[in-house]
C-alpha positions as CSV (number, residue, x, y, z in Angstrom):
1,X,29.8,113.2,-106.6
2,X,27.8,111.0,-108.9
3,X,24.3,111.8,-108.5
4,X,21.6,113.9,-106.2
5,X,20.8,110.6,-104.4
6,X,24.1,110.1,-102.9
7,X,24.0,113.9,-101.6
8,X,20.5,112.9,-99.8
9,X,23.0,109.8,-98.5
10,X,25.1,111.9,-97.2
11,X,23.2,115.1,-95.7
12,X,21.2,112.6,-93.4
13,X,24.5,111.2,-92.3
14,X,25.9,114.4,-91.8
15,X,22.3,115.4,-89.8
16,X,22.8,111.9,-87.8
17,X,26.1,112.7,-87.1
18,X,27.4,109.5,-88.9
19,X,29.5,111.0,-91.7
20,X,33.0,109.7,-91.9
21,X,35.7,112.4,-92.6
22,X,36.0,111.0,-96.3
23,X,32.5,111.2,-96.7
24,X,32.2,114.9,-95.2
25,X,35.1,116.1,-97.4
26,X,32.6,115.1,-100.2
27,X,29.8,116.7,-99.0
28,X,32.1,120.1,-98.3
29,X,33.3,119.9,-101.6
30,X,29.8,119.8,-102.9
31,X,28.7,123.3,-101.3
32,X,31.4,124.5,-103.5
33,X,29.1,124.2,-106.2
34,X,27.6,127.5,-107.6
35,X,23.6,125.7,-107.4
36,X,23.9,125.1,-103.9
37,X,20.6,126.6,-103.4
38,X,19.3,124.2,-105.2
39,X,20.7,121.2,-103.5
40,X,19.7,122.1,-100.2
41,X,16.2,123.0,-100.9
42,X,15.6,119.5,-102.4
43,X,17.0,118.1,-99.5
44,X,14.8,119.8,-97.6
45,X,11.9,118.6,-99.6
46,X,13.3,114.8,-98.7
47,X,13.6,115.7,-95.0
48,X,10.3,117.2,-94.8
49,X,8.6,114.8,-97.2
50,X,7.0,117.8,-98.8
51,X,5.0,117.9,-102.0
52,X,4.7,119.9,-104.7
53,X,2.0,122.3,-103.4
54,X,4.9,124.6,-101.0
55,X,4.4,128.4,-102.7
56,X,7.4,130.4,-103.9
57,X,6.8,132.5,-101.0
58,X,8.4,129.9,-98.8
59,X,11.6,128.9,-101.2
60,X,12.3,132.8,-101.4
61,X,12.4,133.2,-97.5
62,X,14.7,130.3,-96.9
63,X,16.9,131.7,-99.8
64,X,17.0,134.9,-97.8
65,X,17.5,133.3,-94.6
66,X,20.7,131.7,-96.3
67,X,21.6,134.8,-98.1
68,X,22.0,136.6,-94.6
69,X,23.9,134.2,-93.2
70,X,26.5,134.0,-96.6
71,X,27.2,137.5,-95.9
72,X,28.1,137.2,-92.4
73,X,29.9,134.0,-92.5
74,X,31.8,133.8,-96.0
75,X,34.9,136.0,-95.3
76,X,38.2,135.8,-96.3
77,X,39.9,133.1,-94.0
78,X,42.2,130.7,-94.1
79,X,41.1,127.4,-96.0
80,X,40.9,125.2,-93.2
81,X,38.6,127.8,-91.0
82,X,36.5,128.6,-94.4
83,X,35.3,125.4,-94.6
84,X,34.6,124.5,-91.1
85,X,32.2,127.5,-91.2
86,X,30.8,126.4,-94.5
87,X,29.8,122.9,-92.9
88,X,28.2,125.0,-89.9
89,X,26.3,127.4,-92.1
90,X,24.8,124.6,-94.0
91,X,23.8,122.9,-90.6
92,X,22.3,126.1,-89.8
93,X,20.7,127.0,-92.9
94,X,18.8,123.1,-92.8
95,X,17.4,123.6,-89.5
96,X,16.5,127.3,-90.2
97,X,14.8,126.2,-93.5
98,X,13.2,123.4,-92.4
99,X,11.7,125.5,-89.1
100,X,10.9,127.7,-91.8
101,X,8.7,126.0,-93.9
102,X,7.1,123.7,-91.0
103,X,6.3,127.1,-89.8
104,X,4.4,127.8,-93.1
105,X,2.9,124.5,-93.5
106,X,0.9,124.6,-89.9
107,X,0.2,128.2,-90.0
108,X,-1.8,127.5,-93.6
109,X,-4.0,125.3,-91.6
110,X,-6.1,127.1,-89.1
111,X,-6.1,126.1,-85.4
112,X,-9.0,124.8,-83.7
113,X,-8.0,127.7,-81.2
114,X,-8.5,130.2,-84.2
115,X,-11.8,128.4,-85.1
116,X,-12.9,128.7,-81.0
117,X,-12.2,132.2,-80.5
118,X,-12.1,133.9,-83.9
119,X,-9.3,136.0,-82.7
120,X,-10.6,137.2,-79.6
121,X,-8.3,137.7,-76.7
122,X,-9.3,137.7,-73.4
123,X,-6.7,139.1,-71.2
124,X,-6.2,138.0,-67.3
125,X,-6.9,140.4,-64.5
126,X,-5.3,142.9,-63.4
127,X,-4.9,145.6,-59.7
128,X,-8.3,146.7,-59.7
129,X,-10.7,147.9,-57.2
130,X,-13.4,149.7,-55.4
131,X,-12.7,151.7,-52.5
132,X,-15.7,152.6,-50.3
133,X,-14.5,155.0,-47.8
134,X,-16.4,155.4,-44.2
135,X,-18.2,159.2,-45.4
136,X,-19.6,157.4,-48.2
137,X,-17.3,158.0,-51.3
138,X,-16.6,155.6,-54.0
139,X,-13.2,155.9,-55.5
140,X,-11.7,153.3,-58.4
141,X,-8.6,152.0,-57.9
142,X,-6.1,150.3,-60.5
143,X,-2.6,149.7,-61.0
144,X,-1.9,153.7,-62.6
145,X,-3.3,154.8,-59.4
146,X,-1.8,157.5,-57.8
147,X,-3.2,160.1,-55.3
148,X,-3.4,160.9,-51.4
149,X,-7.1,160.9,-49.9
150,X,-8.3,162.2,-46.9
151,X,-11.0,159.8,-45.2
152,X,-12.7,162.5,-42.9
153,X,-15.1,160.1,-41.7
154,X,-12.3,158.3,-40.2
155,X,-9.7,160.9,-39.8
156,X,-6.7,158.8,-41.9
157,X,-4.8,159.8,-45.0
158,X,-4.9,157.2,-47.8
159,X,-1.8,156.6,-50.0
160,X,-2.8,154.9,-53.3
161,X,0.0,154.0,-55.3
162,X,1.4,151.1,-57.6
163,X,-1.7,148.6,-57.1
164,X,-2.0,149.3,-53.2
165,X,-3.9,151.3,-50.4
166,X,-2.0,152.1,-47.8
167,X,-3.0,153.8,-44.3
168,X,-1.6,156.4,-42.5
169,X,-4.2,157.4,-39.5
170,X,-3.8,161.0,-38.6
171,X,-5.7,161.3,-35.2
172,X,-4.6,159.5,-31.5
173,X,-8.5,159.1,-31.1
174,X,-8.5,155.3,-31.6
175,X,-11.6,154.6,-30.3
176,X,-13.4,157.0,-32.6
177,X,-11.5,155.2,-36.0
178,X,-12.3,152.0,-34.5
179,X,-16.1,152.4,-35.5
180,X,-15.3,154.1,-38.9
181,X,-15.7,151.5,-42.0
182,X,-13.6,150.9,-45.2
183,X,-14.5,148.6,-47.6
184,X,-12.4,147.5,-50.8
185,X,-14.1,145.2,-53.4
186,X,-12.3,143.4,-56.1
187,X,-14.5,142.6,-58.7
188,X,-13.9,139.4,-61.2
189,X,-11.2,139.7,-63.4
190,X,-9.2,142.1,-60.6
191,X,-6.7,141.9,-57.6
192,X,-5.5,144.5,-55.1
193,X,-3.2,144.8,-51.9
194,X,-4.0,147.1,-48.8
195,X,-1.5,148.1,-46.0
196,X,-3.8,148.2,-43.1
197,X,-3.4,150.7,-40.4
198,X,-1.3,148.5,-38.3
199,X,0.7,147.7,-40.9
200,X,-0.1,144.2,-41.6
201,X,-1.2,143.4,-45.7
202,X,-4.4,142.3,-46.9
203,X,-3.9,141.1,-50.5
204,X,-7.6,140.1,-52.5
205,X,-8.3,138.0,-55.1
206,X,-10.8,138.7,-57.8
207,X,-14.4,138.6,-56.6
208,X,-13.3,139.5,-53.2
209,X,-14.4,142.3,-50.2
210,X,-12.5,143.4,-47.2
211,X,-14.6,145.8,-44.6
212,X,-12.3,147.0,-41.9
213,X,-11.8,149.8,-39.3
214,X,-9.9,152.6,-40.4
215,X,-8.1,152.1,-37.0
216,X,-7.7,149.1,-35.7
217,X,-8.5,150.8,-31.9
218,X,-7.9,149.5,-28.5
219,X,-9.6,146.1,-28.3
220,X,-9.3,144.3,-31.5
221,X,-8.1,144.4,-34.8
222,X,-11.2,142.4,-36.6
223,X,-12.6,143.0,-40.2
224,X,-15.0,140.9,-42.3
225,X,-14.1,139.1,-45.7
226,X,-16.2,138.2,-48.5
227,X,-13.9,135.9,-51.1
228,X,-10.5,135.6,-50.7
229,X,-7.9,136.8,-48.9
230,X,-3.9,136.5,-48.3
231,X,-3.4,138.0,-44.7
232,X,0.3,139.0,-43.2
233,X,-0.3,139.7,-39.8
234,X,1.8,142.2,-37.5
235,X,2.1,140.7,-34.5
236,X,0.7,142.3,-31.3
237,X,-0.3,140.3,-28.0
238,X,-2.5,142.7,-27.2
239,X,-4.3,143.2,-30.2
240,X,-5.6,139.7,-32.0
241,X,-5.9,140.0,-35.4
242,X,-9.2,138.5,-36.7
243,X,-10.8,137.7,-40.0
244,X,-14.6,136.4,-39.7
245,X,-15.7,135.2,-43.2
246,X,-18.8,132.8,-43.7
247,X,-19.2,130.2,-40.9
248,X,-15.1,130.6,-40.1
249,X,-13.6,133.1,-37.5
250,X,-9.7,133.2,-38.1
251,X,-7.3,134.8,-35.5
252,X,-4.0,135.1,-35.0
253,X,-1.4,137.0,-33.1
254,X,1.5,137.4,-36.1
255,X,1.3,134.9,-38.7
256,X,0.6,134.5,-42.6
257,X,-2.4,132.7,-43.8
258,X,-5.1,132.6,-46.7
259,X,-8.9,132.3,-45.9
260,X,-10.7,131.1,-49.3
261,X,-14.9,131.2,-48.6
262,X,-16.2,131.9,-52.4
263,X,-19.6,131.2,-52.2
264,X,-19.4,128.3,-55.4
265,X,-16.5,127.0,-53.5
266,X,-17.5,123.6,-51.7
267,X,-16.0,123.9,-48.5
268,X,-14.5,127.7,-46.6
269,X,-10.6,127.0,-45.9
270,X,-7.9,128.6,-43.9
271,X,-4.5,127.7,-44.8
272,X,-1.5,128.5,-42.9
273,X,1.5,129.2,-44.4
274,X,3.2,130.4,-41.2
275,X,3.0,131.3,-37.4
276,X,0.1,129.8,-35.5
277,X,-3.9,130.1,-36.3
278,X,-6.9,129.7,-34.6
279,X,-10.0,128.8,-36.4
280,X,-13.8,128.7,-35.2
281,X,-16.9,127.5,-36.4
282,X,-19.6,130.6,-35.8
283,X,-22.4,128.2,-35.7
284,X,-21.1,124.8,-33.7
285,X,-18.3,127.0,-31.9
286,X,-15.8,124.5,-32.2
287,X,-12.4,125.5,-32.5
288,X,-9.2,123.9,-33.7
289,X,-5.5,125.0,-34.0
290,X,-3.6,124.9,-37.1
291,X,0.5,124.6,-37.8
292,X,2.2,125.9,-41.1
293,X,1.3,123.6,-43.8
294,X,-2.1,122.5,-42.7
295,X,-5.6,123.7,-44.0
296,X,-8.7,123.7,-41.2
297,X,-12.0,123.4,-44.2
298,X,-15.5,123.5,-43.4
299,X,-17.5,120.1,-43.5
300,X,-20.9,120.5,-42.4
301,X,-20.3,122.4,-39.1
302,X,-17.4,120.1,-38.3
303,X,-13.5,121.7,-38.7
304,X,-11.5,119.4,-40.6
305,X,-7.5,120.0,-40.7
306,X,-5.6,118.2,-43.5
307,X,-2.1,118.8,-44.6
308,X,-1.7,120.4,-48.2
309,X,1.1,121.8,-50.5
310,X,0.8,125.7,-49.6
311,X,1.8,126.7,-52.6
312,X,-1.6,125.3,-54.0
313,X,-4.0,127.6,-52.3
314,X,-1.4,130.8,-52.0
315,X,0.8,131.2,-55.1
316,X,-2.6,133.6,-56.6
317,X,-0.5,136.4,-54.4
318,X,2.7,135.9,-56.1
319,X,1.1,136.0,-59.7
320,X,0.9,132.3,-60.2
321,X,-1.4,129.5,-60.4
322,X,0.0,126.5,-59.0
323,X,-2.6,123.3,-59.4
324,X,-1.8,120.3,-57.6
325,X,-3.9,117.6,-58.4
326,X,-7.4,119.3,-58.6
327,X,-10.1,118.6,-60.1
328,X,-11.2,120.0,-63.5
329,X,-14.0,122.0,-61.8
330,X,-12.0,123.3,-59.0
331,X,-9.5,124.6,-62.2
332,X,-12.1,126.3,-64.3
333,X,-13.9,128.0,-61.4
334,X,-9.9,130.2,-60.8
335,X,-10.6,130.4,-64.6
336,X,-13.8,132.1,-64.2
337,X,-12.9,134.3,-61.4
338,X,-9.2,135.2,-62.5
339,X,-10.4,136.3,-66.4
340,X,-14.1,137.3,-65.3
341,X,-15.7,134.5,-67.8
342,X,-18.6,132.0,-67.3
343,X,-18.0,128.2,-67.9
344,X,-21.0,126.7,-69.6
345,X,-21.7,123.2,-70.8
346,X,-20.8,120.1,-69.0
347,X,-17.7,119.6,-67.3
348,X,-16.6,115.7,-67.7
349,X,-16.9,113.5,-64.3
350,X,-13.9,111.8,-64.0
351,X,-11.6,111.1,-61.4
352,X,-8.3,112.3,-63.0
353,X,-6.9,115.6,-61.6
354,X,-4.8,118.4,-62.8
355,X,-1.0,119.6,-62.0
356,X,0.8,122.1,-63.7
357,X,2.2,125.8,-62.9
358,X,1.2,128.6,-64.7
359,X,1.6,132.5,-64.7
360,X,-1.4,134.4,-63.5
361,X,-0.7,136.7,-66.8
362,X,-0.8,133.6,-69.4
363,X,-3.9,134.7,-71.8
364,X,-7.0,132.8,-71.7
365,X,-6.5,131.1,-74.9
366,X,-3.4,129.7,-73.8
367,X,-4.0,128.0,-70.8
368,X,-7.1,126.4,-72.3
369,X,-4.8,124.8,-74.4
370,X,-3.0,123.3,-72.1
371,X,-6.1,122.1,-70.0
372,X,-7.4,120.7,-73.5
373,X,-4.0,118.8,-74.5
374,X,-3.8,117.3,-70.3
375,X,-7.3,116.5,-70.0
376,X,-9.3,116.2,-73.7
377,X,-11.6,118.4,-72.3
378,X,-12.8,120.9,-75.5
379,X,-13.8,124.4,-75.3
380,X,-14.9,126.8,-77.2
381,X,-14.7,130.8,-76.3
382,X,-18.4,133.0,-77.2
383,X,-17.8,136.2,-75.6
384,X,-17.1,136.2,-72.2
385,X,-18.4,132.6,-71.8
386,X,-16.2,129.2,-71.8
387,X,-18.5,126.5,-73.8
388,X,-17.4,122.9,-72.9
389,X,-18.2,120.9,-76.4
């Protein structure tokens, strides 16, 4: 090989998969030279258009990577097999070295995220709640709670385990228990699951509470919700399952549905996932019946029905943010509740919407980075505040 420039050209052709068999043989012959490290680093410098500011540590790391590869790949083999693996090793070394040097370059520059968080990490929400028994006792609940509690006022046993409360009514005196109420309150940055006395399931989102009888008795299954909950009602034609929240009264015989009546949301809404649902506005007494995939919402006393993407309103129970053509303000309200933070500053008034899917255990800073790249918004984290800049 006559010059380094020829070496560069061969490497460029090799990386572009445009090298001829003859040129490949020249390149492989060069790999037998003792000074392979220097040439590889020279090519890396050309590929990355490096300037002279690279540190010795960068080169040392690249060399160490190559040595480790050499120790595994340079073993006695037949000649043809040996050279084939050398070519593969060279490609791997180049790829790893380029990635390594790029990593160093990127990390030598403090990112905007590092500036705005000062290395602060705000964790996502978790299973936590406060249970208020009918006899007045308050019990703090968490994912690690594991105990059985007797509610004397309601004459029931409560099994608390793995982020849920499950009821076992101990008395046949249903009328007495029907007048004993428990309340489970979930703070901002929390969620919790309740297996109700009849076996129905209620999942409560952050900043929500549910007041319900210890036994549903003989007349109805009625409870009061503040905030947001997802319900899986056990079928019982004799006992309608009813959730009252804000101006909505939602009744089902056996179904799965979501109710969202957060005070800072513009409209109270019920979304049906399965079965059928009767929704009544308690002020106007107007009633509608909806089918799966529909949502009813309160518009100044009028009940409006629309077809919706169910997951966008119910995926929170499965540990996901599913955002479907939502405004930035709508997304940030979810962020406030789940991360227990406060958004301050003027939210850009734009007609553009946001769509995407994120796990609910994603770090706040990563979620904000995605929103920034999608919407162009700029944020700064100060304590438990998100300041829009």
